[in-house]
TORKOL-4160 file (C-alpha; in steps of 0.2 Angstrom, whole numbers, padded with zeros to 4 digits, m for minus):
112
<pt num="1" X="0004" Y="0083" Z="0096"/>
<pt num="2" X="0016" Y="0072" Z="0088"/>
<pt num="3" X="0017" Y="0057" Z="0076"/>
<pt num="4" X="0026" Y="0042" Z="0083"/>
<pt num="5" X="0029" Y="0025" Z="0076"/>
<pt num="6" X="0021" Y="0012" Z="0086"/>
<pt num="7" X="0027" Y="m0006" Z="0087"/>
<pt num="8" X="0016" Y="m0010" Z="0072"/>
<pt num="9" X="0026" Y="0002" Z="0061"/>
<pt num="10" X="0044" Y="m0004" Z="0064"/>
<pt num="11" X="0054" Y="m0013" Z="0052"/>
<pt num="12" X="0070" Y="m0022" Z="0057"/>
<pt num="13" X="0083" Y="m0027" Z="0044"/>
<pt num="14" X="0101" Y="m0035" Z="0046"/>
<pt num="15" X="0115" Y="m0024" Z="0038"/>
<pt num="16" X="0118" Y="m0030" Z="0020"/>
<pt num="17" X="0100" Y="m0037" Z="0019"/>
<pt num="18" X="0085" Y="m0031" Z="0010"/>
<pt num="19" X="0070" Y="m0022" Z="0017"/>
<pt num="20" X="0053" Y="m0015" Z="0012"/>
<pt num="21" X="0043" Y="m0001" Z="0020"/>
<pt num="22" X="0025" Y="m0002" Z="0016"/>
<pt num="23" X="0015" Y="0014" Z="0013"/>
<pt num="24" X="m0001" Y="0010" Z="0024"/>
<pt num="25" X="m0011" Y="0025" Z="0018"/>
<pt num="26" X="m0008" Y="0020" Z="0000"/>
<pt num="27" X="m0015" Y="0003" Z="0004"/>
<pt num="28" X="m0031" Y="0011" Z="0012"/>
<pt num="29" X="m0034" Y="0025" Z="m0001"/>
<pt num="30" X="m0047" Y="0023" Z="m0014"/>
<pt num="31" X="m0039" Y="0035" Z="m0026"/>
<pt num="32" X="m0021" Y="0042" Z="m0025"/>
<pt num="33" X="m0019" Y="0060" Z="m0031"/>
<pt num="34" X="m0002" Y="0062" Z="m0024"/>
<pt num="35" X="0010" Y="0052" Z="m0013"/>
<pt num="36" X="0026" Y="0058" Z="m0004"/>
<pt num="37" X="0039" Y="0048" Z="0005"/>
<pt num="38" X="0050" Y="0058" Z="0017"/>
<pt num="39" X="0066" Y="0052" Z="0027"/>
<pt num="40" X="0067" Y="0063" Z="0042"/>
<pt num="41" X="0065" Y="0080" Z="0035"/>
<pt num="42" X="0070" Y="0077" Z="0017"/>
<pt num="43" X="0057" Y="0073" Z="0003"/>
<pt num="44" X="0064" Y="0057" Z="m0006"/>
<pt num="45" X="0049" Y="0053" Z="m0017"/>
<pt num="46" X="0034" Y="0062" Z="m0024"/>
<pt num="47" X="0021" Y="0057" Z="m0036"/>
<pt num="48" X="0008" Y="0069" Z="m0043"/>
<pt num="49" X="m0003" Y="0066" Z="m0058"/>
<pt num="50" X="0005" Y="0049" Z="m0061"/>
<pt num="51" X="0023" Y="0058" Z="m0063"/>
<pt num="52" X="0036" Y="0051" Z="m0051"/>
<pt num="53" X="0050" Y="0062" Z="m0045"/>
<pt num="54" X="0064" Y="0054" Z="m0035"/>
<pt num="55" X="0072" Y="0068" Z="m0025"/>
<pt num="56" X="0086" Y="0064" Z="m0013"/>
<pt num="57" X="0086" Y="0045" Z="m0014"/>
<pt num="58" X="0101" Y="0034" Z="m0011"/>
<pt num="59" X="0106" Y="0022" Z="m0025"/>
<pt num="60" X="0100" Y="0007" Z="m0015"/>
<pt num="61" X="0082" Y="0014" Z="m0012"/>
<pt num="62" X="0069" Y="0011" Z="m0025"/>
<pt num="63" X="0050" Y="0016" Z="m0026"/>
<pt num="64" X="0037" Y="0002" Z="m0029"/>
<pt num="65" X="0023" Y="0011" Z="m0039"/>
<pt num="66" X="0011" Y="m0004" Z="m0038"/>
<pt num="67" X="0010" Y="m0003" Z="m0019"/>
<pt num="68" X="0018" Y="0014" Z="m0014"/>
<pt num="69" X="0031" Y="0005" Z="m0004"/>
<pt num="70" X="0050" Y="0009" Z="m0003"/>
<pt num="71" X="0062" Y="m0006" Z="m0006"/>
<pt num="72" X="0079" Y="m0004" Z="0001"/>
<pt num="73" X="0093" Y="m0016" Z="m0004"/>
<pt num="74" X="0110" Y="m0019" Z="0003"/>
<pt num="75" X="0105" Y="m0010" Z="0019"/>
<pt num="76" X="0118" Y="0001" Z="0028"/>
<pt num="77" X="0117" Y="0010" Z="0045"/>
<pt num="78" X="0114" Y="0026" Z="0035"/>
<pt num="79" X="0097" Y="0019" Z="0030"/>
<pt num="80" X="0091" Y="0019" Z="0048"/>
<pt num="81" X="0078" Y="0032" Z="0053"/>
<pt num="82" X="0060" Y="0038" Z="0052"/>
<pt num="83" X="0051" Y="0037" Z="0035"/>
<pt num="84" X="0034" Y="0045" Z="0032"/>
<pt num="85" X="0022" Y="0041" Z="0018"/>
<pt num="86" X="0009" Y="0054" Z="0015"/>
<pt num="87" X="m0005" Y="0051" Z="0003"/>
<pt num="88" X="m0017" Y="0064" Z="m0003"/>
<pt num="89" X="m0009" Y="0077" Z="0009"/>
<pt num="90" X="m0015" Y="0067" Z="0024"/>
<pt num="91" X="m0002" Y="0063" Z="0037"/>
<pt num="92" X="m0010" Y="0049" Z="0047"/>
<pt num="93" X="m0004" Y="0031" Z="0048"/>
<pt num="94" X="0011" Y="0033" Z="0037"/>
<pt num="95" X="0025" Y="0034" Z="0049"/>
<pt num="96" X="0038" Y="0020" Z="0049"/>
<pt num="97" X="0054" Y="0017" Z="0059"/>
<pt num="98" X="0067" Y="0007" Z="0050"/>
<pt num="99" X="0081" Y="m0001" Z="0061"/>
<pt num="100" X="0097" Y="m0008" Z="0054"/>
<pt num="101" X="0104" Y="m0022" Z="0065"/>
<pt num="102" X="0122" Y="m0029" Z="0065"/>
<pt num="103" X="0123" Y="m0044" Z="0054"/>
<pt num="104" X="0125" Y="m0061" Z="0062"/>
<pt num="105" X="0118" Y="m0076" Z="0052"/>
<pt num="106" X="0111" Y="m0066" Z="0037"/>
<pt num="107" X="0093" Y="m0068" Z="0041"/>
<pt num="108" X="0081" Y="m0054" Z="0040"/>
<pt num="109" X="0067" Y="m0051" Z="0053"/>
<pt num="110" X="0053" Y="m0040" Z="0048"/>
<pt num="111" X="0040" Y="m0034" Z="0060"/>
<pt num="112" X="0023" Y="m0026" Z="0054"/>
């Protein structure tokens, strides 16, 4: 029925830190014809025919073309949520959960 982010697809970042969301399907694909990143129900990045379109992207979010990842700098609570990377119109394995935690000592803990 539904796609869910398991423990292997959760990223934890301290507020104010930097984080990265890998696009697992891009790492596994032999050839990428198109790639999309969604946050919740909003498309934020689309690549088709080597043309990159940034839709509703916050200023602190950048797309990394070499790996298909999203890089998020100076993380805020607004960056929390479900992100989905879709490669070649296949929806498997691309769901990531991004958690922003209250800042304590400034360290970043990433889980993959």
